[in-house]
N, CA, C, O and the ligand as a Tripos MOL2 file, in Angstrom:
@<TRIPOS>MOLECULE
protein
  317   315    80     0     0
PROTEIN
NO_CHARGES

@<TRIPOS>ATOM
      1 N           0.9510   -1.1600    0.1150 N.3       1 MET1
      2 CA         -0.0850   -0.0480    0.0910 C.3       1 MET1
      3 C           0.8460    1.3260    0.1240 C.2       1 MET1
      4 O           1.8120    1.4640    0.8730 O.2       1 MET1
      5 N           0.4220    2.2230   -0.7350 N.am      2 GLY2
      6 CA          1.0590    3.5500   -0.8530 C.3       2 GLY2
      7 C           0.0980    4.5140   -0.5230 C.2       2 GLY2
      8 O          -1.0930    4.2690   -0.3350 O.2       2 GLY2
      9 N           0.7170    5.7930   -0.4450 N.am      3 PHE3
     10 CA         -0.1560    6.9690   -0.0900 C.3       3 PHE3
     11 C           0.1290    7.9850   -1.3480 C.2       3 PHE3
     12 O           1.2330    8.1920   -1.8520 O.2       3 PHE3
     13 N          -1.0270    8.5250   -1.7090 N.am      4 CYS4
     14 CA         -0.7230    9.6330   -2.7540 C.3       4 CYS4
     15 C           0.1260   10.7650   -2.2010 C.2       4 CYS4
     16 O          -0.1410   11.3040   -1.1270 O.2       4 CYS4
     17 N           1.1090   11.0930   -2.9290 N.am      5 ILE5
     18 CA          1.9340   12.4190   -2.5100 C.3       5 ILE5
     19 C           1.1810   13.5130   -2.4890 C.2       5 ILE5
     20 O           1.5630   14.3880   -1.7130 O.2       5 ILE5
     21 N          -0.0670   13.7870   -3.3010 N.am      6 SER6
     22 CA         -0.7280   15.0490   -3.3390 C.3       6 SER6
     23 C          -1.8390   14.9880   -2.2410 C.2       6 SER6
     24 O          -1.9890   15.9320   -1.4650 O.2       6 SER6
     25 N          -2.6600   13.7990   -2.1830 N.am      7 CYS7
     26 CA         -4.0400   14.0410   -1.6030 C.3       7 CYS7
     27 C          -3.7350   13.2570   -0.2340 C.2       7 CYS7
     28 O          -4.5210   13.4730    0.6880 O.2       7 CYS7
     29 N          -2.8540   12.5230   -0.0490 N.am      8 GLY8
     30 CA         -2.5750   11.6270    0.9860 C.3       8 GLY8
     31 C          -3.3760   10.2240    1.1160 C.2       8 GLY8
     32 O          -3.1360    9.4560    2.0470 O.2       8 GLY8
     33 N          -4.3450    9.9410    0.1200 N.am      9 GLN9
     34 CA         -5.1790    8.7250    0.2690 C.3       9 GLN9
     35 C          -4.3520    7.5160    0.0290 C.2       9 GLN9
     36 O          -3.3230    7.4770   -0.6460 O.2       9 GLN9
     37 N          -4.8990    6.5690    0.6370 N.am     10 GLN10
     38 CA         -4.2710    5.2700    0.5870 C.3      10 GLN10
     39 C          -4.5860    4.5950   -0.8260 C.2      10 GLN10
     40 O          -5.7560    4.5490   -1.2040 O.2      10 GLN10
     41 N          -3.6160    4.1010   -1.5680 N.am     11 HIS11
     42 CA         -3.9750    3.3960   -2.7370 C.3      11 HIS11
     43 C          -2.9920    2.2730   -2.8580 C.2      11 HIS11
     44 O          -2.1310    2.0630   -2.0030 O.2      11 HIS11
     45 N          -3.1570    1.4920   -4.0420 N.am     12 GLN12
     46 CA         -2.3180    0.2320   -4.2070 C.3      12 GLN12
     47 C          -1.0680    0.5350   -4.5210 C.2      12 GLN12
     48 O          -0.9200    1.6840   -4.9370 O.2      12 GLN12
     49 N           0.0420   -0.2430   -4.4430 N.am     13 ASP13
     50 CA          1.3940    0.0030   -5.0770 C.3      13 ASP13
     51 C           1.2770   -0.1120   -6.4050 C.2      13 ASP13
     52 O           0.4220   -0.7020   -7.0670 O.2      13 ASP13
     53 N           2.4070    0.6320   -6.8020 N.am     14 GLY14
     54 CA          2.6650    0.4050   -8.4390 C.3      14 GLY14
     55 C           1.4840    1.1950   -9.3590 C.2      14 GLY14
     56 O           1.5620    1.1810  -10.5870 O.2      14 GLY14
     57 N           0.5210    1.8000   -8.7430 N.am     15 ILE15
     58 CA         -0.2920    2.6000   -9.7250 C.3      15 ILE15
     59 C           0.5100    3.9820  -10.1880 C.2      15 ILE15
     60 O           1.3690    4.5180   -9.4880 O.2      15 ILE15
     61 N           0.0890    4.4530  -11.4600 N.am     16 ARG16
     62 CA          0.8590    5.6110  -11.9100 C.3      16 ARG16
     63 C           0.1250    6.9280  -11.3520 C.2      16 ARG16
     64 O           0.7400    7.9530  -11.0580 O.2      16 ARG16
     65 N          -1.2180    6.7800  -11.2460 N.am     17 PHE17
     66 CA         -2.0880    7.9350  -11.0400 C.3      17 PHE17
     67 C          -2.9270    7.5920   -9.8790 C.2      17 PHE17
     68 O          -3.2650    6.4330   -9.6350 O.2      17 PHE17
     69 N          -3.2600    8.6130   -9.1660 N.am     18 CYS18
     70 CA         -4.0660    8.5510   -7.8230 C.3      18 CYS18
     71 C          -5.4110    8.4440   -8.3470 C.2      18 CYS18
     72 O          -5.7770    9.1890   -9.2570 O.2      18 CYS18
     73 N          -6.2010    7.5370   -7.8180 N.am     19 ARG19
     74 CA         -7.5660    7.4090   -8.1410 C.3      19 ARG19
     75 C          -8.6740    8.5470   -7.5800 C.2      19 ARG19
     76 O          -9.7450    8.8950   -8.0780 O.2      19 ARG19
     77 N          -8.0580    8.9500   -6.4570 N.am     20 PHE20
     78 CA         -8.8430    9.9280   -6.0280 C.3      20 PHE20
     79 C          -8.7480   11.4400   -6.4000 C.2      20 PHE20
     80 O          -9.7130   12.2050   -6.4020 O.2      20 PHE20
     81 N          -7.4930   11.7680   -6.7080 N.am     21 CYS21
     82 CA         -7.3540   13.1400   -7.2490 C.3      21 CYS21
     83 C          -6.5100   13.0420   -8.7040 C.2      21 CYS21
     84 O          -6.2010   14.0730   -9.3010 O.2      21 CYS21
     85 N          -6.2570   12.0600   -9.0830 N.am     22 GLY22
     86 CA         -5.7530   11.8340  -10.4930 C.3      22 GLY22
     87 C          -4.2170   12.2250  -10.6250 C.2      22 GLY22
     88 O          -3.7130   12.1570  -11.7460 O.2      22 GLY22
     89 N          -3.5460   12.5770   -9.6860 N.am     23 ASN23
     90 CA         -2.1550   12.9800   -9.5880 C.3      23 ASN23
     91 C          -1.4020   11.9500   -9.9620 C.2      23 ASN23
     92 O          -1.7190   10.7810   -9.7410 O.2      23 ASN23
     93 N          -0.2970   12.3290  -10.5850 N.am     24 GLN24
     94 CA          0.7850   11.2040  -10.9810 C.3      24 GLN24
     95 C           1.5370   10.8280   -9.7660 C.2      24 GLN24
     96 O           1.7970   11.6630   -8.9000 O.2      24 GLN24
     97 N           1.9010    9.5530   -9.6790 N.am     25 GLN25
     98 CA          2.7080    9.1680   -8.4330 C.3      25 GLN25
     99 C           3.9850    8.9370   -8.8230 C.2      25 GLN25
    100 O           4.2360    8.7640  -10.0150 O.2      25 GLN25
    101 N           4.8550    8.9070   -7.9650 N.am     26 PRO26
    102 CA          6.3690    8.8250   -8.1460 C.3      26 PRO26
    103 C           6.6860    7.1910   -8.7660 C.2      26 PRO26
    104 O           6.0850    6.2840   -8.1910 O.2      26 PRO26
    105 N           7.3150    6.9400   -9.5490 N.am     27 GLY27
    106 CA          7.6320    5.7480  -10.0760 C.3      27 GLY27
    107 C           8.7690    4.9810   -9.2600 C.2      27 GLY27
    108 O           9.4360    5.5030   -8.3660 O.2      27 GLY27
    109 N           8.8850    3.7110   -9.6870 N.am     28 GLU28
    110 CA          9.9180    2.9880   -8.9290 C.3      28 GLU28
    111 C          11.2720    3.6660   -8.9870 C.2      28 GLU28
    112 O          12.0130    3.7570   -8.0080 O.2      28 GLU28
    113 N          11.5840    4.1950  -10.3400 N.am     29 GLN29
    114 CA         13.0040    4.7330  -10.3810 C.3      29 GLN29
    115 C          13.0570    6.0750   -9.3920 C.2      29 GLN29
    116 O          14.0500    6.2160   -8.6770 O.2      29 GLN29
    117 N          12.1370    6.9180   -9.3610 N.am     30 LEU30
    118 CA         12.0480    7.9860   -8.3710 C.3      30 LEU30
    119 C          12.0490    7.7080   -6.8940 C.2      30 LEU30
    120 O          12.6660    8.3940   -6.0790 O.2      30 LEU30
    121 N          11.2740    6.5960   -6.5870 N.am     31 LEU31
    122 CA         11.4430    6.0040   -5.1660 C.3      31 LEU31
    123 C          12.7290    5.6550   -4.8900 C.2      31 LEU31
    124 O          13.2680    6.0650   -3.8620 O.2      31 LEU31
    125 N          13.3620    4.8690   -5.7600 N.am     32 ALA32
    126 CA         14.6960    4.2800   -5.4600 C.3      32 ALA32
    127 C          15.6720    5.5820   -5.3630 C.2      32 ALA32
    128 O          16.5870    5.6160   -4.5400 O.2      32 ALA32
    129 N          15.4400    6.5150   -6.1500 N.am     33 ARG33
    130 CA         16.3970    7.8700   -6.0530 C.3      33 ARG33
    131 C          16.0680    8.3860   -4.7370 C.2      33 ARG33
    132 O          17.0570    8.5070   -4.0130 O.2      33 ARG33
    133 N          14.8690    8.7530   -4.1800 N.am     34 LEU34
    134 CA         14.6410    9.4040   -2.8060 C.3      34 LEU34
    135 C          15.2570    8.5010   -1.7590 C.2      34 LEU34
    136 O          15.9580    8.9920   -0.8750 O.2      34 LEU34
    137 N          14.9970    7.0500   -1.8300 N.am     35 ARG35
    138 CA         15.6330    6.2530   -1.0570 C.3      35 ARG35
    139 C          16.9810    6.4400   -0.7140 C.2      35 ARG35
    140 O          17.4480    6.5180    0.4220 O.2      35 ARG35
    141 N          17.7130    6.5220   -2.0550 N.am     36 GLN36
    142 CA         19.2570    6.6050   -1.8570 C.3      36 GLN36
    143 C          19.6160    7.9580   -1.3360 C.2      36 GLN36
    144 O          20.7100    8.1140   -0.7940 O.2      36 GLN36
    145 N          18.7420    8.9840   -1.4670 N.am     37 GLU37
    146 CA         19.1360   10.2250   -1.0450 C.3      37 GLU37
    147 C          18.9820   10.4070    0.4250 C.2      37 GLU37
    148 O          19.7550   11.0940    1.0930 O.2      37 GLU37
    149 N          17.9290    9.7500    0.9150 N.am     38 ALA38
    150 CA         17.5930    9.6190    2.4090 C.3      38 ALA38
    151 C          18.6260    8.8550    3.0180 C.2      38 ALA38
    152 O          18.9760    9.1570    4.1590 O.2      38 ALA38
    153 N          19.2540    7.7510    2.3190 N.am     39 GLU39
    154 CA         20.3050    7.1420    3.0090 C.3      39 GLU39
    155 C          21.7730    7.9010    3.1530 C.2      39 GLU39
    156 O          22.6260    7.8480    4.0390 O.2      39 GLU39
    157 N          21.7030    8.6160    1.9270 N.am     40 GLN40
    158 CA         22.9850    9.5550    1.9800 C.3      40 GLN40
    159 C          22.8730   10.5800    3.0720 C.2      40 GLN40
    160 O          23.8940   10.8560    3.7020 O.2      40 GLN40
    161 N          21.6480   11.2160    3.3820 N.am     41 ILE41
    162 CA         21.5240   12.2350    4.4030 C.3      41 ILE41
    163 C          21.6190   11.6720    5.6970 C.2      41 ILE41
    164 O          22.0960   12.3700    6.5910 O.2      41 ILE41
    165 N          21.1530   10.2570    5.9950 N.am     42 HIS42
    166 CA         21.4510    9.6100    7.0820 C.3      42 HIS42
    167 C          22.8310    9.4540    7.3840 C.2      42 HIS42
    168 O          23.2860    9.7720    8.4830 O.2      42 HIS42
    169 N          23.5460    8.9640    6.4300 N.am     43 TYR43
    170 CA         24.9740    8.9310    6.4500 C.3      43 TYR43
    171 C          25.6520   10.2080    6.8740 C.2      43 TYR43
    172 O          26.5590   10.1810    7.7060 O.2      43 TYR43
    173 N          25.2660   11.2380    6.3650 N.am     44 LEU44
    174 CA         26.0730   12.3980    6.6030 C.3      44 LEU44
    175 C          25.5830   12.9320    7.9490 C.2      44 LEU44
    176 O          26.3570   13.5620    8.6690 O.2      44 LEU44
    177 N          24.3620   12.7070    8.2940 N.am     45 ARG45
    178 CA         24.1270   13.0640    9.7740 C.3      45 ARG45
    179 C          24.9500   12.3380   10.7160 C.2      45 ARG45
    180 O          25.5370   12.8730   11.6560 O.2      45 ARG45
    181 N          24.9760   11.0670   10.4310 N.am     46 LEU46
    182 CA         25.9760   10.1650   11.4120 C.3      46 LEU46
    183 C          27.2160   10.6440   11.5130 C.2      46 LEU46
    184 O          27.7400   10.7420   12.6230 O.2      46 LEU46
    185 N          27.8910   11.0240   10.3310 N.am     47 GLN47
    186 CA         29.3100   11.6540   10.1000 C.3      47 GLN47
    187 C          29.3990   12.8020   10.9890 C.2      47 GLN47
    188 O          30.2260   12.9110   11.8950 O.2      47 GLN47
    189 N          28.4210   13.7330   10.6550 N.am     48 ALA48
    190 CA         28.4990   15.0270   11.5970 C.3      48 ALA48
    191 C          28.3340   14.8080   13.2080 C.2      48 ALA48
    192 O          28.9290   15.4680   14.0600 O.2      48 ALA48
    193 N          27.4440   13.7910   13.4460 N.am     49 GLN49
    194 CA         27.4190   13.4580   14.7530 C.3      49 GLN49
    195 C          28.6100   12.8730   15.4120 C.2      49 GLN49
    196 O          28.9480   13.0760   16.5780 O.2      49 GLN49
    197 N          29.1740   12.1690   14.5930 N.am     50 ALA50
    198 CA         30.5660   11.3760   15.1680 C.3      50 ALA50
    199 C          31.6520   12.5220   15.2350 C.2      50 ALA50
    200 O          32.5060   12.4830   16.1200 O.2      50 ALA50
    201 N          31.6240   13.5500   14.2970 N.am     51 LEU51
    202 CA         32.7040   14.5220   14.4310 C.3      51 LEU51
    203 C          32.2130   15.4280   15.6530 C.2      51 LEU51
    204 O          33.1220   15.8060   16.3920 O.2      51 LEU51
    205 N          30.9900   15.8140   15.9650 N.am     52 ALA52
    206 CA         30.7800   16.5990   17.0460 C.3      52 ALA52
    207 C          31.0530   15.9700   18.2980 C.2      52 ALA52
    208 O          31.5050   16.5470   19.2870 O.2      52 ALA52
    209 N          30.7730   14.8140   18.2140 N.am     53 GLN53
    210 CA         31.1350   14.0340   19.7250 C.3      53 GLN53
    211 C          32.6450   13.9220   19.6770 C.2      53 GLN53
    212 O          33.1550   14.0040   20.7940 O.2      53 GLN53
    213 N          33.4520   13.7620   18.7190 N.am     54 GLN54
    214 CA         34.9250   13.7020   18.7470 C.3      54 GLN54
    215 C          35.2860   15.2300   19.2960 C.2      54 GLN54
    216 O          36.0770   15.2960   20.2370 O.2      54 GLN54
    217 N          34.7900   16.3470   18.7970 N.am     55 GLN55
    218 CA         35.0980   17.6170   19.2580 C.3      55 GLN55
    219 C          34.9240   17.8100   20.6180 C.2      55 GLN55
    220 O          35.7780   18.3370   21.3310 O.2      55 GLN55
    221 N          33.4670   17.2590   21.1460 N.am     56 GLN56
    222 CA         33.2840   17.5230   22.4790 C.3      56 GLN56
    223 C          34.1160   16.8570   23.3130 C.2      56 GLN56
    224 O          34.3600   17.4200   24.3810 O.2      56 GLN56
    225 N          34.6830   15.6650   23.0790 N.am     57 LEU57
    226 CA         35.7040   14.9750   23.8210 C.3      57 LEU57
    227 C          36.9560   15.5880   23.8240 C.2      57 LEU57
    228 O          37.5770   15.5990   24.8860 O.2      57 LEU57
    229 N          37.4110   16.0720   22.8890 N.am     58 GLN58
    230 CA         38.6030   16.7320   22.7830 C.3      58 GLN58
    231 C          38.7590   18.0700   23.5010 C.2      58 GLN58
    232 O          39.8320   18.4560   23.9650 O.2      58 GLN58
    233 N          37.4960   18.8180   23.5650 N.am     59 GLN59
    234 CA         37.1500   19.9330   24.6080 C.3      59 GLN59
    235 C          37.2230   19.5880   25.8990 C.2      59 GLN59
    236 O          37.8230   20.3070   26.6970 O.2      59 GLN59
    237 N          36.5880   18.3770   26.2880 N.am     60 GLN60
    238 CA         36.6070   17.8240   27.5320 C.3      60 GLN60
    239 C          37.9580   17.6360   28.1740 C.2      60 GLN60
    240 O          38.3490   18.0910   29.2480 O.2      60 GLN60
    241 N          38.6520   16.8090   27.2310 N.am     61 GLN61
    242 CA         40.2460   16.4930   27.4890 C.3      61 GLN61
    243 C          41.0000   17.8330   27.8900 C.2      61 GLN61
    244 O          41.6920   18.0150   28.8930 O.2      61 GLN61
    245 N          40.7160   18.6890   26.9130 N.am     62 LEU62
    246 CA         41.4150   20.0220   27.0810 C.3      62 LEU62
    247 C          41.2910   20.7540   28.5010 C.2      62 LEU62
    248 O          42.2450   21.1230   29.1850 O.2      62 LEU62
    249 N          39.8490   20.9030   28.8320 N.am     63 GLN63
    250 CA         39.3320   21.3700   30.0100 C.3      63 GLN63
    251 C          40.0970   20.6040   31.1240 C.2      63 GLN63
    252 O          40.7880   21.1700   31.9710 O.2      63 GLN63
    253 N          39.9170   19.3170   31.0460 N.am     64 GLN64
    254 CA         40.4960   18.4660   32.1780 C.3      64 GLN64
    255 C          41.9990   18.7770   32.3870 C.2      64 GLN64
    256 O          42.4350   18.8520   33.5350 O.2      64 GLN64
    257 N          42.9510   18.9950   31.1210 N.am     65 GLN65
    258 CA         44.2370   19.3120   31.3130 C.3      65 GLN65
    259 C          44.3400   20.4900   31.8700 C.2      65 GLN65
    260 O          45.2830   20.6430   32.6460 O.2      65 GLN65
    261 N          43.5030   21.5170   31.6550 N.am     66 GLN66
    262 CA         43.7120   23.0550   32.0980 C.3      66 GLN66
    263 C          43.4200   22.9800   33.5840 C.2      66 GLN66
    264 O          43.9240   23.8730   34.2660 O.2      66 GLN66
    265 N          42.7110   22.0880   34.1770 N.am     67 GLN67
    266 CA         42.2460   22.0180   35.3760 C.3      67 GLN67
    267 C          43.4460   21.3000   36.2320 C.2      67 GLN67
    268 O          43.8010   21.6750   37.3490 O.2      67 GLN67
    269 N          43.9580   20.2920   35.5640 N.am     68 TYR68
    270 CA         45.1010   19.5530   36.2520 C.3      68 TYR68
    271 C          46.2630   20.5680   36.4020 C.2      68 TYR68
    272 O          46.9740   20.6390   37.4040 O.2      68 TYR68
    273 N          46.3800   21.3530   35.2870 N.am     69 SER69
    274 CA         47.5750   22.3140   35.5940 C.3      69 SER69
    275 C          47.5300   23.4420   36.5870 C.2      69 SER69
    276 O          48.4950   23.9040   37.1950 O.2      69 SER69
    277 N          46.1760   23.8490   36.6720 N.am     70 GLN70
    278 CA         45.7820   24.7590   37.6340 C.3      70 GLN70
    279 C          45.9940   24.1780   39.0900 C.2      70 GLN70
    280 O          46.4960   24.8630   39.9810 O.2      70 GLN70
    281 N          45.5820   22.8800   39.2750 N.am     71 ASN71
    282 CA         45.8170   22.3350   40.5190 C.3      71 ASN71
    283 C          47.1740   22.0820   40.9350 C.2      71 ASN71
    284 O          47.4350   22.1520   42.1360 O.2      71 ASN71
    285 N          48.0010   21.8210   40.1620 N.am     72 GLN72
    286 CA         49.4640   21.7020   40.0390 C.3      72 GLN72
    287 C          49.9070   23.1320   40.5160 C.2      72 GLN72
    288 O          50.6930   23.2230   41.4600 O.2      72 GLN72
    289 N          49.4800   24.1160   39.9620 N.am     73 TYR73
    290 CA         49.9760   25.3160   40.3650 C.3      73 TYR73
    291 C          49.4690   25.8300   41.7590 C.2      73 TYR73
    292 O          50.1350   26.6180   42.4310 O.2      73 TYR73
    293 N          48.3730   25.3860   42.1140 N.am     74 ASN74
    294 CA         47.8930   25.7170   43.5580 C.3      74 ASN74
    295 C          48.4930   24.9350   44.4780 C.2      74 ASN74
    296 O          48.6210   25.3880   45.6150 O.2      74 ASN74
    297 N          48.9410   23.7030   44.1860 N.am     75 GLN75
    298 CA         49.7590   23.0390   45.1190 C.3      75 GLN75
    299 C          51.1570   23.2720   45.1950 C.2      75 GLN75
    300 O          51.7930   22.6140   46.0170 O.2      75 GLN75
    301 N          51.6630   23.9870   44.5740 N.am     76 GLN76
    302 CA         53.2500   24.3730   44.6330 C.3      76 GLN76
    303 C          53.1190   25.2130   45.8970 C.2      76 GLN76
    304 O          52.1430   25.9350   46.1010 O.2      76 GLN76
    305 N          54.0160   25.1030   46.6330 N.am     77 PRO77
    306 CA         54.4190   25.9000   47.9590 C.3      77 PRO77
    307 C          54.7680   27.3180   47.5250 C.2      77 PRO77
    308 O          55.5740   27.5240   46.6180 O.2      77 PRO77
    309 N          54.1690   28.2570   48.1660 N.am     78 ARG78
    310 CA         54.5820   29.6890   47.9850 C.3      78 ARG78
    311 C          55.2030   30.0800   49.1560 C.2      78 ARG78
    312 O          54.6730   29.9210   50.2560 O.2      78 ARG78
    313 N          56.5830   30.7160   48.9510 N.am     79 TRP79
    314 CA         57.4560   30.9000   50.0640 C.3      79 TRP79
    315 C          57.1380   32.5520   50.2620 C.2      79 TRP79
    316 O          57.6970   33.1860   51.1570 O.2      79 TRP79
    317 ZN         -4.3700   11.5240   -4.7550 Zn       80 ZN80
@<TRIPOS>BOND
     1     1     2 1
     2     2     3 1
     3     3     4 2
     4     3     5 am
     5     5     6 1
     6     6     7 1
     7     7     8 2
     8     7     9 am
     9     9    10 1
    10    10    11 1
    11    11    12 2
    12    11    13 am
    13    13    14 1
    14    14    15 1
    15    15    16 2
    16    15    17 am
    17    17    18 1
    18    18    19 1
    19    19    20 2
    20    19    21 am
    21    21    22 1
    22    22    23 1
    23    23    24 2
    24    23    25 am
    25    25    26 1
    26    26    27 1
    27    27    28 2
    28    27    29 am
    29    29    30 1
    30    30    31 1
    31    31    32 2
    32    31    33 am
    33    33    34 1
    34    34    35 1
    35    35    36 2
    36    35    37 am
    37    37    38 1
    38    38    39 1
    39    39    40 2
    40    39    41 am
    41    41    42 1
    42    42    43 1
    43    43    44 2
    44    43    45 am
    45    45    46 1
    46    46    47 1
    47    47    48 2
    48    47    49 am
    49    49    50 1
    50    50    51 1
    51    51    52 2
    52    51    53 am
    53    53    54 1
    54    54    55 1
    55    55    56 2
    56    55    57 am
    57    57    58 1
    58    58    59 1
    59    59    60 2
    60    59    61 am
    61    61    62 1
    62    62    63 1
    63    63    64 2
    64    63    65 am
    65    65    66 1
    66    66    67 1
    67    67    68 2
    68    67    69 am
    69    69    70 1
    70    70    71 1
    71    71    72 2
    72    71    73 am
    73    73    74 1
    74    74    75 1
    75    75    76 2
    76    75    77 am
    77    77    78 1
    78    78    79 1
    79    79    80 2
    80    79    81 am
    81    81    82 1
    82    82    83 1
    83    83    84 2
    84    83    85 am
    85    85    86 1
    86    86    87 1
    87    87    88 2
    88    87    89 am
    89    89    90 1
    90    90    91 1
    91    91    92 2
    92    91    93 am
    93    93    94 1
    94    94    95 1
    95    95    96 2
    96    95    97 am
    97    97    98 1
    98    98    99 1
    99    99   100 2
   100    99   101 am
   101   101   102 1
   102   102   103 1
   103   103   104 2
   104   103   105 am
   105   105   106 1
   106   106   107 1
   107   107   108 2
   108   107   109 am
   109   109   110 1
   110   110   111 1
   111   111   112 2
   112   111   113 am
   113   113   114 1
   114   114   115 1
   115   115   116 2
   116   115   117 am
   117   117   118 1
   118   118   119 1
   119   119   120 2
   120   119   121 am
   121   121   122 1
   122   122   123 1
   123   123   124 2
   124   123   125 am
   125   125   126 1
   126   126   127 1
   127   127   128 2
   128   127   129 am
   129   129   130 1
   130   130   131 1
   131   131   132 2
   132   131   133 am
   133   133   134 1
   134   134   135 1
   135   135   136 2
   136   135   137 am
   137   137   138 1
   138   138   139 1
   139   139   140 2
   140   139   141 am
   141   141   142 1
   142   142   143 1
   143   143   144 2
   144   143   145 am
   145   145   146 1
   146   146   147 1
   147   147   148 2
   148   147   149 am
   149   149   150 1
   150   150   151 1
   151   151   152 2
   152   151   153 am
   153   153   154 1
   154   154   155 1
   155   155   156 2
   156   155   157 am
   157   157   158 1
   158   158   159 1
   159   159   160 2
   160   159   161 am
   161   161   162 1
   162   162   163 1
   163   163   164 2
   164   163   165 am
   165   165   166 1
   166   166   167 1
   167   167   168 2
   168   167   169 am
   169   169   170 1
   170   170   171 1
   171   171   172 2
   172   171   173 am
   173   173   174 1
   174   174   175 1
   175   175   176 2
   176   175   177 am
   177   177   178 1
   178   178   179 1
   179   179   180 2
   180   179   181 am
   181   181   182 1
   182   182   183 1
   183   183   184 2
   184   183   185 am
   185   185   186 1
   186   186   187 1
   187   187   188 2
   188   187   189 am
   189   189   190 1
   190   190   191 1
   191   191   192 2
   192   191   193 am
   193   193   194 1
   194   194   195 1
   195   195   196 2
   196   195   197 am
   197   197   198 1
   198   198   199 1
   199   199   200 2
   200   199   201 am
   201   201   202 1
   202   202   203 1
   203   203   204 2
   204   203   205 am
   205   205   206 1
   206   206   207 1
   207   207   208 2
   208   207   209 am
   209   209   210 1
   210   210   211 1
   211   211   212 2
   212   211   213 am
   213   213   214 1
   214   214   215 1
   215   215   216 2
   216   215   217 am
   217   217   218 1
   218   218   219 1
   219   219   220 2
   220   219   221 am
   221   221   222 1
   222   222   223 1
   223   223   224 2
   224   223   225 am
   225   225   226 1
   226   226   227 1
   227   227   228 2
   228   227   229 am
   229   229   230 1
   230   230   231 1
   231   231   232 2
   232   231   233 am
   233   233   234 1
   234   234   235 1
   235   235   236 2
   236   235   237 am
   237   237   238 1
   238   238   239 1
   239   239   240 2
   240   239   241 am
   241   241   242 1
   242   242   243 1
   243   243   244 2
   244   243   245 am
   245   245   246 1
   246   246   247 1
   247   247   248 2
   248   247   249 am
   249   249   250 1
   250   250   251 1
   251   251   252 2
   252   251   253 am
   253   253   254 1
   254   254   255 1
   255   255   256 2
   256   255   257 am
   257   257   258 1
   258   258   259 1
   259   259   260 2
   260   259   261 am
   261   261   262 1
   262   262   263 1
   263   263   264 2
   264   263   265 am
   265   265   266 1
   266   266   267 1
   267   267   268 2
   268   267   269 am
   269   269   270 1
   270   270   271 1
   271   271   272 2
   272   271   273 am
   273   273   274 1
   274   274   275 1
   275   275   276 2
   276   275   277 am
   277   277   278 1
   278   278   279 1
   279   279   280 2
   280   279   281 am
   281   281   282 1
   282   282   283 1
   283   283   284 2
   284   283   285 am
   285   285   286 1
   286   286   287 1
   287   287   288 2
   288   287   289 am
   289   289   290 1
   290   290   291 1
   291   291   292 2
   292   291   293 am
   293   293   294 1
   294   294   295 1
   295   295   296 2
   296   295   297 am
   297   297   298 1
   298   298   299 1
   299   299   300 2
   300   299   301 am
   301   301   302 1
   302   302   303 1
   303   303   304 2
   304   303   305 am
   305   305   306 1
   306   306   307 1
   307   307   308 2
   308   307   309 am
   309   309   310 1
   310   310   311 1
   311   311   312 2
   312   311   313 am
   313   313   314 1
   314   314   315 1
   315   315   316 2
@<TRIPOS>SUBSTRUCTURE
     1 MET1         2 RESIDUE 1 A MET
     2 GLY2         6 RESIDUE 1 A GLY
     3 PHE3        10 RESIDUE 1 A PHE
     4 CYS4        14 RESIDUE 1 A CYS
     5 ILE5        18 RESIDUE 1 A ILE
     6 SER6        22 RESIDUE 1 A SER
     7 CYS7        26 RESIDUE 1 A CYS
     8 GLY8        30 RESIDUE 1 A GLY
     9 GLN9        34 RESIDUE 1 A GLN
    10 GLN10       38 RESIDUE 1 A GLN
    11 HIS11       42 RESIDUE 1 A HIS
    12 GLN12       46 RESIDUE 1 A GLN
    13 ASP13       50 RESIDUE 1 A ASP
    14 GLY14       54 RESIDUE 1 A GLY
    15 ILE15       58 RESIDUE 1 A ILE
    16 ARG16       62 RESIDUE 1 A ARG
    17 PHE17       66 RESIDUE 1 A PHE
    18 CYS18       70 RESIDUE 1 A CYS
    19 ARG19       74 RESIDUE 1 A ARG
    20 PHE20       78 RESIDUE 1 A PHE
    21 CYS21       82 RESIDUE 1 A CYS
    22 GLY22       86 RESIDUE 1 A GLY
    23 ASN23       90 RESIDUE 1 A ASN
    24 GLN24       94 RESIDUE 1 A GLN
    25 GLN25       98 RESIDUE 1 A GLN
    26 PRO26      102 RESIDUE 1 A PRO
    27 GLY27      106 RESIDUE 1 A GLY
    28 GLU28      110 RESIDUE 1 A GLU
    29 GLN29      114 RESIDUE 1 A GLN
    30 LEU30      118 RESIDUE 1 A LEU
    31 LEU31      122 RESIDUE 1 A LEU
    32 ALA32      126 RESIDUE 1 A ALA
    33 ARG33      130 RESIDUE 1 A ARG
    34 LEU34      134 RESIDUE 1 A LEU
    35 ARG35      138 RESIDUE 1 A ARG
    36 GLN36      142 RESIDUE 1 A GLN
    37 GLU37      146 RESIDUE 1 A GLU
    38 ALA38      150 RESIDUE 1 A ALA
    39 GLU39      154 RESIDUE 1 A GLU
    40 GLN40      158 RESIDUE 1 A GLN
    41 ILE41      162 RESIDUE 1 A ILE
    42 HIS42      166 RESIDUE 1 A HIS
    43 TYR43      170 RESIDUE 1 A TYR
    44 LEU44      174 RESIDUE 1 A LEU
    45 ARG45      178 RESIDUE 1 A ARG
    46 LEU46      182 RESIDUE 1 A LEU
    47 GLN47      186 RESIDUE 1 A GLN
    48 ALA48      190 RESIDUE 1 A ALA
    49 GLN49      194 RESIDUE 1 A GLN
    50 ALA50      198 RESIDUE 1 A ALA
    51 LEU51      202 RESIDUE 1 A LEU
    52 ALA52      206 RESIDUE 1 A ALA
    53 GLN53      210 RESIDUE 1 A GLN
    54 GLN54      214 RESIDUE 1 A GLN
    55 GLN55      218 RESIDUE 1 A GLN
    56 GLN56      222 RESIDUE 1 A GLN
    57 LEU57      226 RESIDUE 1 A LEU
    58 GLN58      230 RESIDUE 1 A GLN
    59 GLN59      234 RESIDUE 1 A GLN
    60 GLN60      238 RESIDUE 1 A GLN
    61 GLN61      242 RESIDUE 1 A GLN
    62 LEU62      246 RESIDUE 1 A LEU
    63 GLN63      250 RESIDUE 1 A GLN
    64 GLN64      254 RESIDUE 1 A GLN
    65 GLN65      258 RESIDUE 1 A GLN
    66 GLN66      262 RESIDUE 1 A GLN
    67 GLN67      266 RESIDUE 1 A GLN
    68 TYR68      270 RESIDUE 1 A TYR
    69 SER69      274 RESIDUE 1 A SER
    70 GLN70      278 RESIDUE 1 A GLN
    71 ASN71      282 RESIDUE 1 A ASN
    72 GLN72      286 RESIDUE 1 A GLN
    73 TYR73      290 RESIDUE 1 A TYR
    74 ASN74      294 RESIDUE 1 A ASN
    75 GLN75      298 RESIDUE 1 A GLN
    76 GLN76      302 RESIDUE 1 A GLN
    77 PRO77      306 RESIDUE 1 A PRO
    78 ARG78      310 RESIDUE 1 A ARG
    79 TRP79      314 RESIDUE 1 A TRP
    80 ZN80       317 GROUP 0 **** ****
């Protein structure tokens, strides 16, 4: 079962025109292309997420290093 891209009515798979509004429905080629695009977008989003996580981790490490060196400084005896 599919849904009309124009009126949203349910109709059988593989039809070329909606029987409710008469609009042309996307063919298999178009559906395949859209699916491919969706996968690409999904993949790009995953990559972006991974990159953002990596940057966050680096920032955390940097902050920890800064805190550590600050602690070292505070622990130094001052005469
Ligand atoms: Zn329709």
